[in-house]
N, C-alpha and C positions, 0 to 999 in steps of 0.2 A: 504494500500500500504506500502511495506517495506521501511525502511530508504534509502536503496540503490537506489531503483527506484525513491523515492522522490528527491534524489540528482541529479540523471540523468535527470529527468524532469525539475528540477530547473535550471540546467546548460543549457539545451536546450532552456528554456524560456528566460534566460538572453542573450543567443546568438541571439535569435530571436529579442529581444529588441534592440540589437546592429544593426541588419539589419534595423529596423524601424528608429533608430537614424540616420543611414547613409542616408537613403532615405529622411527623414525629413530635413536633413541638406542642401538639395538642395534648399529648400525654406526658412527655418528658421535658425537663428543663434543659437549657443550653449546656450547662456543665455535664449533664448525663449524656447528651448526644455527643459532645466532644470526647468523653471517656470511651464510649462504645465505638465511635468512629476511629479513634486512635488505636484501640485494642484490635479491631479488625485489620487496620492498616499495618500495625506492628507484626501481627501474625503472618499476613500475606508477604510482607517484605522479608521477614525472617525466613520463611520457607523458600522464597525465591532466591535469597542470598545463599542459602544452604545448597539448593539445587545447582546454582551457578558456581558454587565454590568461592563466593566472595566473602571476605572477612568483614565483620562488623566492629572489630576492635579499632579504636581511634586513639590518636596521639594528641588530639586537641579537644579534650572534654569541656574545657571552659567555653570555647567558641560554640560548641553544640548546646551548652546550657543557655547561653544568652540568646541564641537563635530560637531555641525551643520556648524560652520565656516570652519573647515578643510574638512568635508565631502562634502559640497557644492563646495568648491574650487576644490577638486579632481574630482567631477562629471563634472564640467565645463571643466576642462582640458581633461578629458577622452572623453567627447562628441566631443570636438574640434578635438582630435586626430582621433577619429573614422571617422570624416568627411573627413579627409585628408590623412589617411593611409589605407593600406589594413586592412580589418576587423580583421583578425587573429593577425596581428602585433600590432594593438592598444589594442586588448584584452590581449595579452601576456604581453605587457609593463605594463598594469594596474595590472595584476595578479602578477607582480614582487613584490607586496606589502609585501608578506610573507618574501621575502629576505630582504627588507628594515626593517621589524619588527625585524628580527634577528639581523641586524646591530645595530639598536637602543638599543636592549637588551645588546649586547656586549659592546657598548659604555657606557651604564649606569653602567655595571659591572666594567668597567675599571675606570670610573670617581669616582664612589662611593667606589670602592675597597671592595665591599660586597660579591663578588663571584669569583671563578676561571673561567677564560674564557675557554670555551670548544673549543678545537682545531677543532673538527668535525663541530661545528657550524660556525667557521671561514671559513672552507673549503667550506661549503654549500653557504655562502655569496659570496665567491670569484667565485665559480662556477656559481652562479646566475648572477653576474655582467659580467662575461665572456660571458654568454648567451645574456645579454643585448647588449654588444659590438658587437656581431655577428649579432644581429638584426639591430642595427643602422648602421653598415657598408654598407649594401646594400641600406639602406635608404639614406645615404650620396651620393651614386652613382646616386640615383634618384633625387638628389637636394632637398630632403625633410628632411634635418637634423633638421630644426626647429620643424617640426611636430613630429619627432621622440623624440626630447627632451621634448616636451610637454607631449607626452605619458608616457615617463619615469617619469616625474614629477608627473603625476597623480598617479602612483604607489607609489611614495615616500610619497606624502601627504595622500594617502589612508591608508598607514601604521600607520600614526599618528592618523587618525580618528578611526582605528580599536582598537588601544590601549585605546582611550578614550571611545569607546563602552564597552570594557572590564571593565573599571573603573566604568561606569554607571551601568553595570550589578552587580558588586560587591556592589554598593550602593543600590541595590534592585530594580532598575528600570526595569519594564517588557519590552520585545521586542517591543510590540505595541507602548508603550509610546516613546521609543527611535526613532522608525521609524517615528512616528507622528511629533515630534519636528524637526527631520531632514528634513522632508517634508516642515514644516513651514519655516524653514531657507531657503530652496530652493525656496519657493514662494517669500520671501522677496528679497533675493539676485538676483534671476532671473529677478524679476520685475524691480529692480533698474538698473541692467546692461542692460537689454533690452531697458529700457527707455532712457538710455544714448546712445545706439548704434542704436536704431530704431526698431519699431515693423513692422512685415510684415503682409500683408493681408492674410486672410484665404481662403481656398477652400476645398471642401469636402474631397479630398484625403489627404491634409495636416492635417486636423482635425482628420481624422481616424488614421493617423500615430502617432500624438501626444497622442491621447487617448491610442493607443496600447502600446506606450512606457511606460506610467504610469501604465497601467493595468498589462502588462507583468512583469515589475519590481516588483510590489507589490505582485502579486501572486507567483512569483518565490521566493521572500524573505520569504513569509509565508511557502512555501513548504520546503525551506532550514532550516528554524527555526524548523519545525516539525522533519526534518531528524536529526538535531543535538540533539533534545530532546530525540529521541528514538534510534538512531544508535550510532556507534562508531565514536568519533571525528576524529581520524586519517583517517579512511576509507572515511568519508564525505569530509574531506579536500582534499584528493587525488582525489575523484570523481569530485570535483568542477572544476578541470582542464580540464574536458571534454569540458568545455565551449570553450577552445581554439580549440579543434578538430572540434566542431560544427561550430565555426566561420570560420575556415579554409575552410570547405566544403561550407558554405554559400558564402564566398568570391569568391571562384572559380566558383561556380554555378551561382551566381547572378551578380557579379561585375567584373568577368573576372580578378580577382586578380592574379598576378604572384608572387609567393613566391619562393625565391631562396633556393637552398640547404643549403647555409650558414645560412639563416634565420630560416629554419626548425631545424637545429642543435641547434641554439640559443634558440628556443622555448623549445626544449626537455631539454636543460640544465637548463632553468629557472623552468620548471615543476619539474625536479628532485631535484633541489636545494630547491624549495618551499616545496615539500613533506618531504624532509630530515630535513629542518629547523623546520617544524611543528612537526615532529616526536620527535626531540630532545627537543623542548620546552614542548611538552606534557609529556615526561618522566621526565623533570626537575621539573615540577609543576603538579603532578598528582591530587592534591586536588583542584586545581583552577577550577572554573566554566568555562566551555567552551562556548563561545559565537560565533555564526556564523557571519562571516563578513557581514556587511550590504552593499549592492551594492552601490558604489559611482560613 
């Protein structure tokens, strides 16, 4: 299968995972879903690594700890947002991470004085945040401002996690090891938070949804990894935003989500800003190893 179709399928699976998260949130809290999603992912990656003969032993545990801490935080925030917002809205706010990454890079360049700030990158950031504002405005009208801010925070924290993933890749850590320790962090954090807030009883439908969340996320990540390994990074990064379109269709079809024209314009602005920011970052650092974002 070509890299293009791998990315399309990965985006579809991530969107389908979002549907399962939204359905599971009727019964389970966000920490519980994070726990079971991470448990499923750790088991799948552990078995795959054993089958491939890949070692999960790491020499940089501290880097994995901080990557897991930020990644799991972003995952909890994202799952909470998906439970309370239209699916496409929650997905878009989380995908604003590319815009936040660009903002972090601009901030780093200004503070360190190591590089000239690209005005085109600044424009992309401003466009992205204008899109976020357009999405949050109808959210305010629906008295869901808090949930919208949580979704925005998931994108902001995800950007930090992605930068740490890039650092781990530069340190020579393979994708499977990064995903495995992220899943371990999700198991620990999810268990602690769920124990504090309370666990819910299981039923067959709930168990099926929880397993589906973990399986869909893990398979989608493996497909995305393969796509980034064989395809063009910028094309892959652009196709990833198909997840927003798939989520929009799912939301209208399954949840009767009503997305305003203003919110749609905001989504398009975030997608355009994210693609543009990715393009500029890729051109600025052509020799840097490209790592696919790990779903948070």
